[in-house]
VMD Tcl script that draws the C-alpha trace (Angstrom):
set ca {
  {0.00 0.00 0.00}
  {3.04 2.26 0.42}
  {3.31 2.88 -3.30}
  {-0.27 4.06 -3.73}
  {-0.75 7.05 -6.00}
  {-3.87 8.86 -7.10}
  {-3.62 7.19 -10.51}
  {-3.23 3.74 -8.95}
  {-6.15 4.30 -6.59}
  {-8.41 5.49 -9.41}
  {-7.46 2.48 -11.54}
  {-8.01 -0.02 -8.69}
  {-11.39 1.41 -7.71}
  {-12.77 1.94 -11.21}
  {-11.37 -1.28 -12.69}
  {-12.97 -4.70 -12.60}
  {-10.04 -6.79 -11.44}
  {-10.54 -6.37 -7.70}
  {-13.17 -7.64 -5.26}
  {-15.46 -5.30 -3.37}
  {-13.48 -6.11 -0.19}
  {-10.18 -5.11 -1.82}
  {-11.68 -1.93 -3.21}
  {-13.00 -0.68 0.12}
  {-9.61 -1.31 1.73}
  {-7.97 0.78 -0.96}
  {-10.61 3.51 -0.62}
  {-10.25 3.67 3.18}
  {-6.48 3.85 2.85}
  {-6.78 6.64 0.31}
  {-9.16 8.56 2.56}
  {-7.17 8.32 5.78}
  {-3.63 8.61 4.39}
  {-2.96 12.31 3.88}
  {0.53 11.62 2.57}
  {-0.97 10.48 -0.76}
  {-1.19 13.35 -3.23}
  {-4.74 13.14 -4.54}
  {-6.43 16.34 -5.81}
  {-10.21 16.41 -5.19}
  {-9.93 13.13 -3.31}
  {-13.21 13.69 -1.48}
  {-15.20 14.23 -4.68}
  {-13.65 11.19 -6.36}
  {-14.30 8.85 -3.43}
  {-17.81 10.20 -2.95}
  {-18.71 9.56 -6.58}
  {-17.15 6.10 -6.40}
  {-19.00 5.00 -3.26}
  {-22.31 6.30 -4.61}
  {-21.78 4.11 -7.68}
  {-20.89 1.16 -5.42}
  {-24.32 1.54 -3.78}
  {-26.16 2.01 -7.08}
  {-27.57 -1.52 -7.45}
  {-27.82 -3.42 -4.14}
  {-28.24 -7.18 -4.61}
  {-29.85 -9.14 -1.79}
  {-28.67 -12.42 -3.29}
  {-25.01 -11.42 -3.32}
  {-23.48 -11.79 0.17}
  {-20.41 -9.82 -0.99}
  {-22.48 -6.84 -2.13}
  {-21.15 -3.47 -0.98}
  {-24.17 -2.72 1.19}
  {-23.50 -5.85 3.29}
  {-20.01 -4.63 4.23}
  {-19.72 -2.39 7.27}
  {-16.63 -0.58 5.98}
  {-18.62 0.82 3.04}
  {-21.23 2.36 5.36}
  {-18.56 3.77 7.64}
  {-16.60 5.36 4.80}
  {-19.78 6.75 3.23}
  {-20.72 8.32 6.59}
  {-17.19 9.69 7.00}
  {-17.51 11.38 3.61}
  {-20.95 12.78 4.45}
  {-19.56 14.10 7.72}
  {-16.65 15.65 5.84}
  {-18.98 17.53 3.47}
  {-21.22 18.55 6.37}
  {-18.24 20.18 8.12}
  {-17.05 21.71 4.85}
  {-20.43 23.32 4.21}
  {-20.67 24.69 7.73}
  {-17.32 26.45 7.31}
  {-18.25 27.81 3.89}
  {-21.94 28.44 3.29}
  {-21.33 29.24 -0.39}
  {-20.31 25.65 -1.03}
  {-22.91 23.12 -2.23}
  {-23.12 19.46 -1.27}
  {-22.50 16.97 -4.09}
  {-25.66 15.75 -5.77}
  {-26.60 12.16 -4.96}
  {-28.39 10.25 -7.72}
  {-28.19 6.72 -6.28}
  {-31.28 5.19 -4.68}
  {-29.79 4.99 -1.20}
  {-33.20 4.15 0.26}
  {-33.03 0.88 -1.66}
  {-29.64 0.16 -0.07}
  {-31.00 0.76 3.43}
  {-34.06 -1.38 2.72}
  {-31.94 -4.20 1.26}
  {-29.58 -4.23 4.23}
  {-32.49 -4.24 6.72}
  {-34.06 -7.16 4.87}
  {-30.76 -9.03 5.02}
  {-30.19 -8.30 8.73}
  {-33.57 -9.83 9.61}
  {-33.25 -12.83 7.31}
  {-32.05 -16.33 8.14}
  {-28.78 -15.62 6.31}
  {-27.75 -12.80 8.64}
  {-24.76 -13.03 10.96}
  {-24.73 -12.84 14.75}
  {-26.55 -10.30 16.88}
  {-23.42 -8.21 17.43}
  {-23.09 -7.77 13.66}
  {-26.72 -6.71 13.48}
  {-26.24 -4.10 16.19}
  {-23.12 -2.75 14.45}
  {-24.90 -2.45 11.11}
  {-27.96 -0.81 12.67}
  {-25.73 1.71 14.42}
  {-24.01 2.39 11.07}
  {-27.37 2.90 9.31}
  {-28.44 5.26 12.08}
  {-25.33 7.42 11.65}
  {-25.70 7.31 7.88}
  {-29.38 8.33 7.76}
  {-28.89 11.09 10.33}
  {-26.21 12.64 8.11}
  {-27.99 11.95 4.83}
  {-31.16 13.76 5.94}
  {-29.37 16.58 7.69}
  {-29.70 20.18 6.56}
  {-26.43 19.95 4.59}
  {-27.88 17.47 2.06}
  {-31.42 18.81 1.97}
  {-31.16 19.94 -1.65}
  {-28.59 17.46 -2.95}
  {-30.47 14.30 -2.00}
  {-34.18 14.18 -2.76}
  {-35.59 10.65 -2.66}
  {-39.10 10.18 -4.00}
  {-42.01 9.40 -1.70}
  {-42.16 5.91 -3.16}
  {-38.51 5.29 -2.27}
  {-38.91 6.50 1.30}
  {-42.25 4.70 1.68}
  {-40.76 1.37 0.58}
  {-37.92 1.73 3.09}
  {-40.32 2.68 5.89}
  {-42.42 -0.42 5.15}
  {-39.30 -2.58 5.41}
  {-38.33 -0.80 8.64}
  {-41.77 -1.44 10.16}
  {-41.54 -5.13 9.24}
  {-38.14 -5.30 10.96}
  {-39.66 -3.58 13.99}
  {-42.22 -6.35 14.30}
  {-39.52 -9.03 14.12}
  {-37.30 -7.18 16.61}
  {-40.19 -6.72 19.04}
  {-40.96 -10.45 18.85}
  {-37.30 -11.24 19.60}
  {-37.17 -8.85 22.55}
  {-40.40 -10.26 24.02}
  {-39.04 -13.81 23.79}
  {-36.06 -12.90 25.98}
  {-36.61 -9.67 27.88}
  {-33.24 -10.00 29.63}
  {-31.26 -9.87 26.37}
  {-29.72 -6.40 26.46}
  {-28.02 -6.78 23.07}
  {-31.40 -7.29 21.37}
  {-32.73 -4.26 23.24}
  {-29.77 -2.28 21.92}
  {-30.76 -3.40 18.43}
  {-34.30 -2.14 19.13}
  {-32.93 1.22 20.28}
  {-30.90 1.55 17.08}
  {-33.99 0.71 15.02}
  {-35.84 3.45 16.89}
  {-33.14 5.98 16.05}
  {-33.25 5.02 12.37}
  {-37.03 5.24 12.46}
  {-37.04 8.71 14.00}
  {-35.02 10.06 11.05}
  {-36.96 8.20 8.35}
  {-40.42 8.84 9.82}
  {-39.74 12.56 10.07}
  {-38.77 12.60 6.39}
  {-41.80 10.46 5.52}
  {-44.16 12.76 7.42}
  {-42.71 15.86 5.77}
  {-43.27 14.33 2.33}
  {-46.89 13.49 3.20}
  {-47.61 17.04 4.29}
  {-46.06 18.53 1.15}
  {-47.50 16.02 -1.34}
  {-49.71 17.47 -4.07}
  {-51.57 14.23 -4.82}
  {-53.18 13.34 -1.50}
  {-55.35 10.67 -3.12}
  {-52.26 8.75 -4.25}
  {-50.62 9.09 -0.83}
  {-53.78 8.04 0.99}
  {-54.29 4.91 -1.09}
  {-50.62 3.94 -0.96}
  {-50.55 4.05 2.84}
  {-54.02 2.70 3.61}
  {-53.61 -0.27 1.26}
  {-50.04 -1.20 2.21}
  {-48.62 0.54 5.30}
  {-51.45 1.32 7.71}
  {-51.60 -2.19 9.22}
  {-47.85 -2.09 9.91}
  {-48.01 1.40 11.41}
  {-50.84 0.51 13.79}
  {-49.24 -2.77 14.84}
  {-45.85 -1.21 15.63}
  {-47.45 1.70 17.49}
  {-49.38 -0.70 19.73}
  {-46.63 -3.23 20.31}
  {-43.77 -0.84 20.89}
  {-45.57 0.35 24.01}
  {-44.50 -2.93 25.64}
  {-41.09 -1.26 25.91}
  {-42.21 2.01 27.46}
  {-39.05 2.13 29.58}
  {-36.76 1.78 26.55}
  {-35.23 4.83 24.90}
  {-37.05 6.55 22.07}
  {-40.12 4.28 21.96}
  {-42.45 7.08 23.08}
  {-41.18 9.29 20.26}
  {-41.76 6.51 17.72}
  {-45.34 6.14 18.92}
  {-45.90 9.90 18.64}
  {-44.40 10.07 15.14}
  {-46.61 7.23 13.91}
  {-49.69 8.89 15.41}
  {-48.81 12.16 13.66}
  {-48.33 10.37 10.34}
  {-51.68 8.61 10.61}
  {-53.41 11.87 11.50}
  {-51.79 13.72 8.61}
  {-52.94 10.98 6.24}
  {-56.50 10.62 7.48}
  {-57.26 14.22 8.38}
  {-55.60 16.19 5.61}
  {-57.94 18.97 4.50}
  {-58.51 17.31 1.10}
  {-59.26 13.94 2.65}
  {-61.65 15.29 5.28}
  {-63.85 16.64 2.50}
  {-63.92 13.16 0.97}
  {-65.06 11.68 4.29}
  {-67.93 14.16 4.37}
  {-68.90 13.07 0.89}
  {-68.77 9.36 1.62}
  {-70.86 9.71 4.80}
  {-73.57 11.45 2.80}
  {-73.43 8.78 0.10}
  {-73.65 5.99 2.69}
  {-77.22 7.01 3.45}
  {-78.26 6.37 -0.15}
  {-79.63 3.01 -1.25}
  {-77.27 2.94 -4.26}
  {-73.77 2.34 -2.85}
  {-71.94 2.44 -6.19}
  {-70.79 6.02 -5.67}
  {-69.59 5.19 -2.18}
  {-67.38 2.42 -3.47}
  {-65.87 4.72 -6.07}
  {-64.72 7.19 -3.41}
  {-61.07 6.49 -2.58}
  {-61.46 6.94 1.20}
  {-63.71 3.86 1.18}
  {-60.45 1.88 1.11}
  {-59.85 2.88 4.72}
  {-63.04 1.20 5.89}
  {-62.27 -1.86 3.79}
  {-58.84 -2.16 5.40}
  {-60.24 -1.72 8.90}
  {-62.91 -4.35 8.20}
  {-60.25 -6.80 6.99}
  {-58.24 -6.18 10.15}
  {-61.28 -6.67 12.38}
  {-62.12 -9.96 10.63}
  {-58.55 -11.32 10.83}
  {-58.72 -14.67 12.62}
  {-54.98 -15.36 12.44}
  {-54.13 -12.26 14.50}
  {-57.02 -11.43 16.80}
  {-55.05 -8.57 18.39}
  {-55.58 -6.55 15.20}
  {-58.97 -5.58 16.57}
  {-57.09 -3.48 19.13}
  {-55.49 -1.51 16.30}
  {-58.90 -0.95 14.69}
  {-60.30 0.35 17.96}
}
mol new
graphics top color blue
foreach p $ca { graphics top sphere $p radius 0.5 }
foreach p [lrange $ca 0 end-1] q [lrange $ca 1 end] { graphics top cylinder $p $q radius 0.2 }
display resetview
């Protein structure tokens, strides 16, 4: 590594002859070794690591997003730009085109799959995701990284599913402090993502699309996590998660545009012809609640409906 030059580093990282493990070692060495002359090193490494996260592959155990060093270097670079922007407000953060929400979602799915490593690895990765998301959605990158609602929504759905699995694990062994640490890290990740999610809901122009997307896919998960996370009322951050979920649900159901639709559907419900009622999009809420109330496999869903 002593003979590394900027040209050699660029060739090793951009070329196809090295494994992802070798490349991240070279990138970390390049980043931490200030003796290497490398003009615009931060911009080069940032562009490279964004490309490394461009297409996460759940079926490839050697994928970049399953390697902790990639997340740590990415966060180091984000932190570097954050400090740089604070010292010079005229500077702009580099634009991020990669679907980083997909990377987070893919890693979460892997961590809660049967193929995942030990619990200590899970805690380390969750802590890394927490640091990463906190930086990514900080004020410094507000204009340079703008994920779509669909991207954030998909990641939040995956996060809520992981919450359910983590809660089950914690309830099975309430004395396991490592699993509780994993839950706390999930809560920290959720606080960042749910705030972003809620902000997108409030600002969305097409409330019908948002309403249907959440009521048909996410509402059951939101209600379940909000109820079950209260089992850990003494744990850090759980109260804030419950409050954030409540706010999201209220912003979805009681947006000014949606409230008018509820008024319409209640008037239509009194008519003998229910065809117009069924065509109103808010009718999906009542259909979802009815399905939850009739669920025989999970009788506790009735508590969420209530």
